[in-house]
Every structure is written in structure tokens, then in C-alpha cells.
C-alpha positions as CSV (number, residue, x, y, z in Angstrom):
1,X,47.0,108.0,115.0
2,X,49.9,107.7,113.2
3,X,52.1,110.8,112.4
4,X,53.2,111.8,109.4
5,X,51.5,109.6,107.3
6,X,52.2,108.9,103.7
7,X,49.4,108.4,101.1
8,X,49.0,104.8,101.6
9,X,48.1,106.3,105.5
10,X,50.4,104.0,107.2
11,X,52.4,106.9,109.3
12,X,56.5,106.4,109.3
13,X,55.8,106.1,113.3
14,X,53.1,103.5,112.8
15,X,52.8,100.7,115.4
16,X,53.9,96.9,115.0
17,X,51.8,95.1,112.8
18,X,48.5,93.3,114.8
19,X,47.0,92.2,111.8
20,X,48.4,90.5,108.6
21,X,46.2,89.5,105.6
22,X,48.0,87.5,103.0
23,X,46.4,87.0,99.6
24,X,43.2,85.8,101.3
25,X,41.0,84.1,98.8
26,X,37.6,82.6,99.4
27,X,35.7,80.8,96.6
28,X,32.6,79.1,97.2
29,X,32.1,77.0,94.1
30,X,32.2,79.0,91.0
31,X,32.1,82.4,92.8
32,X,34.9,84.1,94.3
33,X,33.9,86.2,96.9
34,X,37.1,87.5,98.4
35,X,40.0,87.3,95.4
36,X,43.8,88.1,96.8
37,X,42.6,90.7,99.2
38,X,46.1,91.9,101.3
39,X,45.6,94.3,104.2
40,X,47.4,95.0,107.2
41,X,46.5,96.4,110.6
42,X,49.0,98.4,112.8
43,X,48.8,98.9,116.5
44,X,46.3,102.2,117.2
45,X,45.0,102.0,114.0
46,X,41.6,102.6,112.8
47,X,41.0,101.3,109.8
48,X,38.0,101.2,107.6
49,X,36.5,99.2,105.1
50,X,34.0,100.1,102.3
51,X,32.5,99.0,99.4
52,X,29.8,98.8,97.3
53,X,26.9,95.8,98.5
54,X,28.1,92.1,97.6
55,X,31.6,93.6,97.5
56,X,32.8,90.8,100.3
57,X,33.7,92.7,102.8
58,X,31.9,90.4,105.4
59,X,33.0,87.8,103.5
60,X,36.5,89.3,104.3
61,X,35.6,89.1,108.0
62,X,34.8,85.7,108.4
63,X,37.9,84.4,106.6
64,X,39.5,86.9,109.3
65,X,37.6,85.7,112.5
66,X,37.6,81.8,112.0
67,X,34.1,81.1,110.6
68,X,35.4,80.8,107.4
69,X,38.4,78.9,106.2
70,X,39.8,80.6,103.0
71,X,40.4,78.8,100.1
72,X,44.1,80.6,99.4
73,X,45.7,83.4,101.5
74,X,47.1,83.5,105.2
75,X,46.0,85.0,108.0
76,X,48.5,86.2,110.8
77,X,48.0,87.8,114.4
78,X,51.0,89.5,116.3
79,X,53.2,87.5,113.3
80,X,51.3,84.2,114.7
81,X,49.2,82.2,112.2
82,X,45.5,82.5,112.8
83,X,43.7,79.0,113.1
84,X,40.2,79.2,111.1
85,X,38.3,78.6,114.8
86,X,36.7,81.6,116.0
87,X,37.1,80.6,120.1
88,X,41.3,80.5,119.2
89,X,41.0,83.4,117.2
90,X,39.5,85.2,120.3
91,X,42.0,83.7,122.6
92,X,44.7,84.9,120.2
93,X,43.1,89.0,120.8
94,X,40.8,90.1,117.8
95,X,37.0,90.1,118.2
96,X,34.1,91.2,116.5
97,X,30.8,92.7,116.2
98,X,27.8,91.4,113.2
99,X,26.0,93.4,110.9
100,X,22.9,91.8,111.9
101,X,23.0,92.2,116.2
102,X,23.6,88.7,118.0
103,X,23.0,89.3,121.6
104,X,21.2,86.7,124.1
105,X,18.0,88.2,123.7
106,X,16.8,86.5,126.8
107,X,19.6,87.3,128.7
108,X,20.4,90.8,130.8
109,X,22.5,93.0,129.3
110,X,25.3,92.4,132.4
111,X,24.8,88.8,132.0
112,X,25.6,88.7,127.6
113,X,28.8,90.7,129.0
114,X,30.1,88.3,131.4
115,X,29.5,85.4,128.2
116,X,32.6,87.6,126.7
117,X,34.4,87.0,129.5
118,X,34.5,83.0,129.7
119,X,36.9,82.9,127.1
120,X,39.4,84.7,129.9
121,X,38.2,82.5,132.7
122,X,39.9,79.4,134.4
123,X,36.8,78.1,135.8
124,X,35.8,74.1,134.6
125,X,31.9,72.5,134.7
126,X,32.9,70.9,138.3
127,X,34.0,74.5,140.0
128,X,30.7,75.9,138.6
129,X,28.6,72.9,139.3
130,X,29.5,72.7,143.1
131,X,30.4,76.7,143.3
132,X,33.7,75.9,144.4
133,X,35.9,78.6,145.5
134,X,37.8,79.5,141.9
135,X,34.2,79.7,140.0
136,X,33.1,82.4,142.9
137,X,36.1,85.0,142.7
138,X,35.9,84.1,138.9
139,X,32.1,84.9,139.1
140,X,32.7,88.1,141.2
141,X,35.3,89.7,139.1
142,X,33.6,89.0,136.5
143,X,30.6,91.1,137.5
144,X,33.2,94.1,138.3
145,X,34.2,93.9,135.0
146,X,30.9,93.8,133.2
147,X,30.0,97.2,135.3
148,X,32.6,98.8,134.1
149,X,31.9,98.0,130.5
150,X,28.8,98.8,130.7
151,X,29.5,102.2,131.9
152,X,32.2,102.5,129.6
153,X,29.8,102.4,126.4
154,X,26.8,104.5,128.2
155,X,24.8,101.8,129.5
156,X,25.1,102.5,132.9
157,X,22.0,101.3,134.9
158,X,20.9,98.8,132.0
159,X,22.3,96.0,133.5
160,X,19.6,93.9,134.5
161,X,17.4,95.0,131.5
162,X,17.0,92.0,129.1
163,X,19.1,92.8,126.1
164,X,15.5,92.3,124.0
165,X,14.7,95.4,125.6
166,X,16.6,97.7,125.1
167,X,16.7,100.7,121.9
168,X,18.2,99.5,119.2
169,X,21.3,101.6,119.7
170,X,21.6,100.5,123.0
171,X,22.0,96.6,121.8
172,X,24.8,97.7,119.3
173,X,26.7,99.3,122.4
174,X,25.6,96.6,124.2
175,X,26.9,94.1,121.0
176,X,30.3,96.3,121.4
177,X,31.0,95.6,125.6
178,X,30.4,91.5,124.9
179,X,33.5,92.3,122.4
180,X,35.5,94.4,124.6
181,X,34.6,91.9,127.2
182,X,37.2,89.1,125.8
183,X,40.0,91.3,125.9
184,X,40.8,91.9,122.6
185,X,43.9,94.1,121.2
186,X,42.1,93.8,118.0
187,X,38.4,95.0,117.5
188,X,36.7,94.5,114.2
189,X,33.1,95.9,113.8
190,X,31.0,95.0,110.8
191,X,28.9,97.9,110.1
192,X,28.2,99.3,113.7
193,X,26.0,102.2,112.6
194,X,23.6,100.5,110.5
195,X,20.1,101.7,111.4
196,X,21.4,104.4,113.6
197,X,20.0,108.0,113.2
198,X,22.5,111.2,113.1
199,X,22.6,111.4,117.4
200,X,23.2,107.4,117.7
201,X,26.2,107.7,115.0
202,X,27.7,110.2,116.7
203,X,27.7,108.6,120.0
204,X,28.8,105.8,118.0
205,X,31.7,107.7,116.4
206,X,32.9,108.8,119.7
207,X,32.9,105.5,121.5
208,X,35.0,104.1,118.7
209,X,37.7,106.6,119.5
210,X,37.2,106.4,123.2
211,X,38.0,102.3,122.3
212,X,41.1,103.2,120.3
213,X,42.5,105.3,123.4
214,X,42.6,102.5,125.2
215,X,45.4,101.5,123.0
216,X,43.0,98.8,120.5
217,X,43.4,99.1,117.2
218,X,40.0,98.6,115.5
219,X,38.8,97.4,111.7
220,X,35.6,98.8,110.5
221,X,32.8,97.9,108.2
222,X,30.6,100.7,106.9
223,X,28.7,102.1,104.8
224,X,28.5,106.0,106.0
225,X,30.9,107.8,104.1
226,X,30.5,110.7,106.0
227,X,31.2,108.7,109.4
228,X,34.2,106.2,107.8
229,X,35.7,109.4,106.7
230,X,35.6,111.4,109.7
231,X,36.7,108.2,111.4
232,X,39.4,106.1,109.8
233,X,43.5,106.9,109.6
234,X,43.0,104.7,106.8
235,X,40.5,103.3,104.6
236,X,40.4,100.3,101.8
237,X,37.8,100.1,98.9
238,X,36.6,96.9,98.0
239,X,34.6,96.1,95.0
240,X,33.9,92.5,93.4
241,X,35.8,90.9,96.2
242,X,39.0,92.8,95.6
243,X,40.6,95.8,96.7
244,X,40.2,98.8,94.4
245,X,42.5,101.3,96.5
246,X,44.0,101.7,99.3
247,X,45.0,105.3,101.6
248,X,43.9,108.1,103.5
249,X,40.4,109.0,103.4
250,X,41.7,112.3,101.7
251,X,42.8,109.9,99.0
252,X,40.3,107.2,98.8
253,X,36.9,109.7,98.4
254,X,38.3,111.2,95.4
255,X,39.9,108.6,94.0
256,X,37.4,108.3,90.3
257,X,37.1,104.6,90.6
258,X,35.7,105.0,94.3
259,X,33.2,107.4,93.0
260,X,32.3,105.4,89.7
261,X,32.0,102.1,92.1
262,X,29.3,103.6,94.0
263,X,27.6,105.6,92.0
264,X,28.3,104.0,88.2
265,X,29.9,107.0,86.1
266,X,33.2,108.9,86.8
267,X,32.4,112.1,88.8
268,X,34.1,115.6,88.7
269,X,33.4,116.3,92.1
270,X,31.9,113.5,94.9
271,X,28.9,114.3,96.1
272,X,30.3,113.8,99.7
273,X,32.4,116.5,98.8
274,X,30.8,119.8,98.2
275,X,32.3,122.6,98.3
276,X,32.3,124.3,102.1
277,X,32.2,120.4,103.3
278,X,34.8,119.0,105.0
279,X,36.0,115.6,103.5
280,X,33.6,113.0,104.0
281,X,30.6,115.1,104.7
282,X,27.1,115.1,102.1
283,X,26.5,111.5,101.8
284,X,25.1,109.5,104.6
285,X,24.5,105.9,103.0
286,X,25.9,104.9,100.7
């Protein structure tokens, strides 16, 4: 976590800028889903992106990761422009999960993780067809690394299970393991606790902290206010495609505009900060 943070949430000793999205706009016909959004993520940070349904959060993620080419604005990673092509974004060092789980359901857990590694391997079609030495070496290395990642996310012993047979929470963990297999510097998580019970949510929080401790930065979309304010160094609230406010969790959760965006009217005290509660407690889903 950054030391000596100011109200923006960025400490005076913040790490280098990994992601720099500048004035990103995404328009579909007459609908402007994202409007002039700027956001930076530094090394070692966990940054949250919140907002009501339809605020443009996932569209913004899609602009960052190359699924959409922004109508206007720019996205840079480590000071270099990111081309709007998902495979090049992954190779640059960004990986993501999705709001709706996207696993290969007829493949085992370990095979799903190994898929994520192919962006970093050198094997070509001829190597694979004739099982040449390079292919065999990389396959052994990929299998070993996949087992390590399954252990890391808490799926020890699940490698041979078909992904479709795993419990819902484990499928979420598997998707994170596959993203980590791409060897990213920045991990983007789109509603990682959606559909989870309180115990699974706590486990997801612990896993995200473990990932940050590896040296990765994390950008996370979430509707669970308790989860997001306990987790993040900095939070940005997106409303109608625009950044309403950005800062530390304390600043954002007490901003009257954020409260109004969620519950429709100003309030003297948000539901997630009742007397005796820690910041961020009280609202399970907003």
C-alpha cells in the first residue's frame, strides 16, 4: 500500500505508473457509454472502480484490454501506447477476468490454466505436431507452473477436474489462476465476488491481497461496498460514463454525490457506515 496517501489516495512514494488511461471515450451510435475518463494505476496498488449498473465500468475495462477501440482518448502501459488487440495487451503485461465466468468447460482445471501460458511460449504448430524437443520442454514447464498456480489460488488437487464440475467459487479462482498464467504486471478483475457467499468473499479478498504481495497491481470492479472499501488503496466512482469522484475509500464513501448515485437522494450518513461499523461495513451489495 502506498505510504503517506493524500486525499487522492496516491501516496508520495507511489510506484511507477503502470496504466495511464487518458480521456477515454467510447460511443456506440448516439450512446456515449464512457465519457472522457482518465485513470492511473501505479505498481503495488489495488484500485477499485465502482458505480451503479450501467455506469460504463465494464465498457471501460473493454477499452483498456483491447476488446473495444476507444472512440477518443488513449491508453498507455508502462509509457507505451496499448494497441486495441487483446493478445497484444496480454503480451504487454495486462490480464483480466470477466463479469460472467469464461472458462473452457470441457477442459480440466490444469488445462484451463495452461491455456493462459501460451501467450508466453515459443512453440509453433510444427513443434506441436511432431512433438519436437522444444514443445516437450515447454509442455513440462507449463504443467509444473499450472500446478503451482492452482495451489496458489487454493485449488490444490483440482487439476484433473473438468472446470464445469467445480463449485462456483472455485471457478472464479480458476479464472484468476488462468489470468495469472499470462505473467501479468496488472490484473483486472470484473466483479470477482459476484454470486459469492460471505465466506467465499473473504477468501477472495485474501487471495487478492496475496496477489498484490507478489508485486502485481490490481484494478477491480465490484458492487460489494464492504469488500471494495476494505480492499482498495484508492477508489473511483463512475456514474453515467464519467468519473464522479476519485480518492481513498474514506473520501469516496462519504461523498454525498456517491451516496445520491446509489440510493437516489442525499443522506447524512451512508448505510455502509453506521455508528460502530468500520468503514465499508454494512452494505453487502449496492
